[in-house]
C-alpha positions as CSV (number, residue, x, y, z in Angstrom):
1,X,0.3,0.4,0.0
2,X,1.7,3.8,-0.8
3,X,1.7,6.2,1.5
4,X,-0.6,8.4,-0.6
5,X,-3.3,5.5,0.1
6,X,-2.3,4.9,3.9
7,X,-3.2,8.8,4.5
8,X,-6.6,8.9,2.3
9,X,-7.3,5.8,5.0
10,X,-6.4,8.2,7.5
11,X,-8.7,10.7,7.0
12,X,-11.1,8.4,7.3
13,X,-10.7,6.9,10.8
14,X,-13.3,7.9,13.8
15,X,-11.3,9.7,15.7
16,X,-10.1,12.0,12.5
17,X,-13.1,12.3,12.2
18,X,-14.2,12.9,15.6
19,X,-11.6,15.8,15.3
20,X,-12.3,17.6,12.1
21,X,-15.9,17.6,13.6
22,X,-15.0,19.3,16.9
23,X,-12.4,21.8,15.3
24,X,-15.4,22.9,12.5
25,X,-17.7,23.3,15.3
26,X,-15.6,25.2,17.7
27,X,-14.5,28.2,14.5
28,X,-18.0,27.9,13.4
29,X,-18.7,29.1,17.1
30,X,-16.2,31.0,17.4
31,X,-16.6,32.7,14.2
32,X,-20.7,33.9,14.9
33,X,-19.1,35.0,19.1
34,X,-17.0,37.7,16.4
35,X,-20.0,38.8,13.6
36,X,-22.6,38.8,15.8
37,X,-21.8,42.0,17.6
38,X,-22.2,43.6,13.9
39,X,-25.4,41.3,13.0
40,X,-26.8,43.4,16.9
41,X,-25.8,46.7,15.5
42,X,-27.2,46.3,12.1
43,X,-30.7,44.5,13.3
44,X,-31.2,47.2,15.9
45,X,-30.2,50.5,13.0
46,X,-33.5,48.9,11.2
47,X,-35.9,47.5,14.1
48,X,-38.6,49.3,15.2
49,X,-37.5,52.1,17.4
50,X,-40.1,51.9,21.0
51,X,-40.3,47.7,20.2
52,X,-36.2,48.2,20.6
53,X,-36.4,50.1,23.7
54,X,-37.8,47.6,25.5
55,X,-36.6,44.7,23.7
56,X,-34.4,42.7,26.3
57,X,-32.1,39.5,24.7
58,X,-30.2,37.9,21.4
59,X,-31.4,40.1,18.5
60,X,-31.6,37.5,15.3
61,X,-33.9,40.0,13.3
62,X,-34.9,43.8,13.3
63,X,-37.2,44.3,15.7
64,X,-41.0,45.1,14.5
65,X,-41.8,46.6,11.6
66,X,-38.4,47.2,9.9
67,X,-37.8,50.9,9.4
68,X,-35.1,53.0,8.1
69,X,-35.9,56.1,10.4
70,X,-32.4,55.9,12.3
71,X,-30.8,56.6,9.1
72,X,-33.0,59.1,8.4
73,X,-32.3,61.5,11.3
74,X,-29.2,61.5,10.8
75,X,-28.5,62.1,7.2
76,X,-31.3,65.1,7.9
77,X,-28.8,67.2,9.9
78,X,-25.6,68.4,7.6
79,X,-23.7,67.6,9.8
80,X,-23.1,63.9,9.5
81,X,-22.6,63.9,6.2
82,X,-20.4,67.0,7.0
83,X,-18.3,64.9,9.0
84,X,-18.1,62.0,6.8
85,X,-17.1,64.2,3.8
86,X,-14.1,65.5,6.8
87,X,-13.1,62.2,7.1
88,X,-12.4,61.6,3.3
89,X,-10.3,64.1,3.2
90,X,-8.3,63.6,6.7
91,X,-8.2,58.9,6.1
92,X,-6.7,60.1,1.9
93,X,-4.2,62.8,3.0
94,X,-3.0,60.5,5.8
95,X,-3.0,57.9,5.1
96,X,-0.5,59.2,1.7
97,X,1.5,61.0,4.4
98,X,2.3,57.6,6.4
99,X,3.1,55.9,3.1
100,X,5.4,57.8,1.7
101,X,6.9,58.4,4.8
102,X,7.4,55.1,6.0
103,X,8.2,54.0,2.5
104,X,10.9,56.3,3.0
105,X,12.2,55.5,6.0
106,X,12.1,51.9,5.9
107,X,14.1,51.6,3.0
108,X,16.9,54.2,4.5
109,X,17.2,51.6,7.2
110,X,17.0,48.8,5.0
111,X,20.8,49.8,3.4
112,X,22.8,48.0,4.6
113,X,26.2,51.1,4.0
114,X,23.6,53.2,6.2
115,X,25.9,55.5,8.2
116,X,25.0,54.8,12.4
117,X,22.5,52.6,11.5
118,X,22.2,50.9,14.9
119,X,21.9,54.4,17.2
120,X,19.7,55.4,15.2
121,X,16.8,52.4,15.0
122,X,17.9,52.3,19.7
123,X,16.8,56.2,18.7
124,X,13.5,55.1,17.1
125,X,12.3,52.7,19.4
126,X,12.9,54.9,21.6
127,X,9.7,56.4,21.1
128,X,7.7,53.6,21.3
129,X,7.8,53.6,24.3
130,X,8.5,57.0,25.6
131,X,7.0,60.1,25.4
132,X,6.3,64.1,26.6
133,X,3.4,63.8,27.5
134,X,0.2,65.0,26.5
135,X,0.4,68.8,27.3
136,X,3.6,68.9,26.2
137,X,2.4,67.3,22.7
138,X,-0.4,70.1,23.2
139,X,1.7,73.0,23.8
140,X,4.2,71.7,20.8
141,X,1.2,71.9,18.6
142,X,0.0,75.4,19.0
143,X,2.9,76.6,18.6
144,X,3.8,75.2,15.5
145,X,0.6,75.5,13.4
146,X,-1.1,72.8,14.0
147,X,-4.4,73.3,15.6
148,X,-7.7,74.0,13.8
149,X,-6.6,72.7,11.0
150,X,-6.3,70.0,8.3
151,X,-2.6,70.0,8.8
152,X,-3.3,69.0,13.2
153,X,-5.2,65.5,11.7
154,X,-2.5,64.6,8.5
155,X,1.1,65.2,10.1
156,X,1.3,65.0,14.1
157,X,0.2,61.1,13.4
158,X,2.5,61.1,10.1
159,X,4.8,57.9,10.9
160,X,4.4,54.9,13.1
161,X,7.3,53.3,14.2
162,X,6.5,50.1,14.6
163,X,4.8,50.1,10.8
164,X,7.7,51.5,9.4
165,X,9.9,48.6,11.7
166,X,7.8,46.1,9.6
167,X,8.0,47.3,6.4
168,X,11.5,47.5,6.8
169,X,12.3,44.3,7.7
170,X,10.2,43.1,5.1
171,X,12.5,45.3,2.5
172,X,15.6,43.8,4.2
173,X,14.1,39.7,3.5
174,X,15.0,40.5,-0.8
175,X,18.4,39.6,-1.8
176,X,21.0,42.0,-2.3
177,X,21.2,40.1,-5.9
178,X,18.9,42.0,-7.4
179,X,19.6,45.5,-5.7
180,X,23.2,44.9,-7.0
181,X,21.8,43.8,-10.7
182,X,20.2,47.1,-11.0
183,X,22.7,49.2,-9.1
184,X,25.1,47.4,-12.2
185,X,23.0,48.3,-14.9
186,X,23.3,52.0,-13.7
187,X,19.9,52.1,-11.3
188,X,20.3,55.0,-8.8
189,X,18.6,54.0,-5.1
190,X,15.0,56.1,-6.2
191,X,14.8,53.8,-9.6
192,X,15.8,50.5,-7.5
193,X,13.1,51.4,-4.6
194,X,10.1,52.4,-7.3
195,X,11.0,49.6,-9.8
196,X,12.7,46.4,-8.1
197,X,11.2,46.7,-4.3
198,X,8.3,48.3,-3.6
199,X,6.7,46.3,-7.0
200,X,7.7,42.8,-4.6
201,X,6.3,44.2,-1.8
202,X,3.1,44.2,-2.2
203,X,1.9,42.3,0.5
204,X,3.6,44.4,2.4
205,X,2.0,47.8,1.2
206,X,-1.1,46.5,1.3
207,X,-1.1,45.4,5.1
208,X,0.7,48.6,6.1
209,X,-1.9,50.5,4.0
210,X,-4.6,49.0,5.6
211,X,-2.8,49.6,9.2
212,X,-2.4,53.1,8.1
213,X,-5.9,53.5,6.7
214,X,-8.2,52.3,9.7
215,X,-5.9,54.4,12.5
216,X,-6.1,57.6,10.1
217,X,-10.5,56.1,10.0
218,X,-10.9,55.3,13.5
219,X,-9.3,58.3,15.4
220,X,-10.7,60.8,17.5
221,X,-8.6,61.8,19.9
222,X,-5.9,64.3,18.3
223,X,-10.1,65.8,16.4
224,X,-11.5,66.0,20.0
225,X,-7.9,68.0,21.2
226,X,-6.0,69.8,18.1
227,X,-10.1,71.1,16.3
228,X,-12.3,73.7,18.1
229,X,-14.5,74.6,14.2
230,X,-16.7,71.5,14.4
231,X,-17.2,72.2,10.6
232,X,-14.2,70.1,10.7
233,X,-15.0,67.0,13.3
234,X,-14.3,63.4,11.8
235,X,-17.2,61.3,11.4
236,X,-14.9,58.8,14.5
237,X,-15.6,62.1,16.9
238,X,-19.8,62.9,15.6
239,X,-20.0,59.4,17.0
240,X,-18.3,59.8,20.2
241,X,-20.2,62.7,21.3
242,X,-23.7,60.5,20.2
243,X,-22.0,57.2,21.7
244,X,-20.6,58.4,24.6
245,X,-21.9,61.5,26.1
246,X,-25.6,60.8,24.7
247,X,-25.3,64.0,22.4
248,X,-28.0,63.4,19.8
249,X,-28.7,66.5,19.3
250,X,-26.7,66.3,15.4
251,X,-29.2,64.8,14.3
252,X,-32.9,66.5,15.2
253,X,-35.0,63.7,16.8
254,X,-37.6,65.3,16.4
255,X,-39.0,64.0,12.9
256,X,-37.7,61.0,11.0
257,X,-39.7,60.5,8.0
258,X,-43.0,61.6,8.2
259,X,-42.9,60.0,11.7
260,X,-43.4,62.5,14.7
261,X,-41.7,61.9,17.6
262,X,-44.1,62.3,20.8
263,X,-43.3,62.1,24.7
264,X,-39.7,61.0,26.4
265,X,-39.9,57.6,26.3
266,X,-40.3,57.7,21.8
267,X,-37.6,60.2,22.0
268,X,-35.3,58.2,24.2
269,X,-36.1,55.4,21.7
270,X,-35.2,57.3,18.6
271,X,-31.9,57.9,20.6
272,X,-31.3,54.7,20.6
273,X,-32.2,54.2,16.7
274,X,-30.0,57.0,15.7
275,X,-26.8,55.4,18.2
276,X,-27.0,52.6,16.3
277,X,-27.6,53.5,12.5
278,X,-24.6,56.1,13.7
279,X,-22.6,53.4,14.1
280,X,-23.3,51.6,11.0
281,X,-22.4,54.4,9.1
282,X,-19.0,54.7,10.6
283,X,-18.1,51.6,10.3
284,X,-19.8,49.8,7.4
285,X,-17.0,51.8,4.6
286,X,-14.2,50.5,6.2
287,X,-15.0,46.8,6.6
288,X,-15.7,47.1,3.0
289,X,-12.6,47.8,2.2
290,X,-11.2,44.2,4.2
291,X,-11.8,41.5,1.3
292,X,-10.0,43.3,-1.3
293,X,-6.7,43.5,1.2
294,X,-7.3,40.2,3.1
295,X,-5.8,37.9,0.7
296,X,-1.8,39.8,1.2
297,X,-2.8,40.0,5.1
298,X,-1.6,36.6,6.3
299,X,1.4,37.4,3.8
300,X,2.6,41.0,4.7
301,X,2.6,40.3,8.5
302,X,4.9,36.8,7.8
303,X,7.1,38.6,5.4
304,X,6.8,41.2,7.6
305,X,8.1,39.9,11.2
306,X,11.3,37.3,9.9
307,X,14.4,38.1,9.7
308,X,15.3,40.3,12.5
């Protein structure tokens, strides 16, 4: 009997079948646990607000008659749309700046002949563990003009040290002979980076791009500290006000799609509906990006983690 036949027979042994059943059941259970909070928010956002307020337990579908009144309320006021536009601007500019600076820094640190490479890496690593504190940072931002403008949302977080180290390690994983051949053909460092290193680094680039984009999309603390004009608030800061500070004044809870809200209970019910609908609006766009980058994720992290 060949080894291939023995392997096929082994797959159908009772112990292996039992293990596979347990394994798939356990992983399915974990998947449902992780996925349920998203479904809960989506179902709640289209539920009848009065019945949602009195509902207890798991939410396996919309409660009562499905309605889009929550979304009508938040889009009725201009602040959500302005926050969405601001977030797109901050994410677009911020991620572009992040990637350019990270690529340049990682490429320079991956060079074998970089002068004082060791001390530079030590100084860079120190910034991962020590900082000057919030108040000195805030005073510095005001003194250099990064206050209540787009630059204050882009430049203070222009570089993440950990992401740069991952990318540097990914650049170092390529055989030096590739670069040497390019140098022999007369290529400069910039040309080697653009024509040799970056085309081969798509998995690492995709992962770092995803890290930066998600970080910029979810960022609200810098906006809370550095922005004063509500017309410049990102969507996440508005979401924080709705969820944490219980402020739904931005989306006027008075009427929604012809439904008049009367009484304290009705107002409270629609506030809950607005919270769930705002969460979906703030979360759904970034979730749509994951399927396009997921195929690079595991490979990118693996390539960026090997070799020191």
